LUMVO-720461 format. One line per field, with one value per residue (C-alpha): residue number from 0; x, y negated, z. Coordinates in steps of 0.2 Angstrom, whole numbers, plus 5000, padded with zeros to 4 digits. Example, Ala and Ser with C-alpha at 12.3 -4.5 7.8 and 13.67 -1.06 7.14 Angstrom:
<rodos>
pos: 0  1
c1: 5062  5068
c2: 5022  5005
c3: 5039  5036
</rodos>
This chain:
<rodos>
pos: 0  1  2  3  4  5  6  7  8  9  10  11  12  13  14  15  16  17  18  19  20  21  22  23  24  25  26  27  28  29  30  31  32  33  34  35  36  37  38  39  40  41  42  43  44  45  46  47  48  49  50  51  52  53  54  55  56  57  58  59
c1: 5617  5621  5635  5651  5658  5648  5647  5639  5629  5629  5611  5599  5588  5570  5559  5546  5530  5532  5531  5515  5509  5501  5508  5520  5538  5552  5570  5588  5600  5619  5633  5643  5647  5642  5637  5655  5658  5642  5647  5665  5660  5644  5629  5640  5637  5618  5613  5594  5581  5562  5550  5531  5533  5542  5560  5566  5585  5595  5614  5628
c2: 5263  5251  5239  5242  5257  5270  5267  5273  5260  5262  5255  5268  5265  5272  5275  5285  5278  5272  5284  5284  5292  5309  5311  5326  5323  5320  5318  5325  5329  5327  5334  5318  5307  5291  5281  5278  5297  5300  5287  5295  5313  5312  5324  5340  5337  5339  5353  5352  5344  5342  5337  5337  5344  5359  5364  5365  5367  5374  5374  5381
c3: 5283  5298  5298  5308  5316  5326  5345  5361  5371  5390  5390  5385  5370  5373  5358  5367  5375  5392  5407  5417  5433  5431  5413  5409  5413  5400  5406  5404  5418  5415  5426  5428  5443  5435  5420  5414  5414  5404  5391  5390  5390  5381  5378  5381  5399  5398  5410  5408  5397  5401  5388  5390  5408  5401  5403  5385  5388  5402  5401  5411
</rodos>
């Protein structure tokens, strides 16, 4: 258990290997106008996720 209350950081925490040219893509697309809206509205705004170069989630 971590100390303190849960919170969202506006700075992404990346635990994956670094991206490299020619490697498969991995990213998510969020339907928000800016970072503040993403922090406020959260993961429910995700409209697409790509992992290993493949579309693994498509919303809306």
